[in-house]
C-alpha positions, 0 to 999 in steps of 0.5 A: 079715423073716419067713423063710417069705416065701421058700417062699411065693414059691417055691410061687407060682413052682412053681404058675406052672410048673405053669400053664405046662405046663397052658397048653401042653397046652391050646393043643396040644389046640386046635392038633391038634384033640383033642376032650375027653375024648380024649387021642389025638393026634400025638406033639407033642400027647402030649408036651405032655400028658405034661409037664403030667401029670408036672408035676402028679404031682411038684407033689403031692410038691414043695409039701408037701415044701417046707413040711414041710422049711420047718417042720421044718428051715429055710425059707431052706434049703428055698427054696435047695434048692427053687429047683432044682425049677422050674428042672428042671421047665422044662428037663424040659418044653422037653426033652420038647417036643422029644423024649421022650428029651431030658427026662432032665436036667430030671428029674434036676435036679428030683428031688433037692429032693423027696427032700431035703425028704421025708427031711430033714423026717422027720429034722427032726421026729424031732429036735424030739421 
């Protein structure tokens, strides 16, 4: 079996997590009657929008990092390490939805895979020279 199927599945899961935050931000816009292009609204709305935006910012590092690490080091290890990202991002979202101060644990779970991927892929590619 092609080991790259695992990072492919994980990429799909990560995109679904991102879409979940997009959906929550969009439904909050309707619920709190925040007209586009405004982002001014109650704290409950702002927290959902911030989760969505922050997830997008991290997704831009996670996905390329996942695939670089998969090619430079190992796709199975990339998937094992990377599963922390969507789990952490869901925890981050639900914590932040309740209170901005409750986002920390999810953030701290989702960050290490990004660092591991970026540094690990750089080392892995150098070792292939």
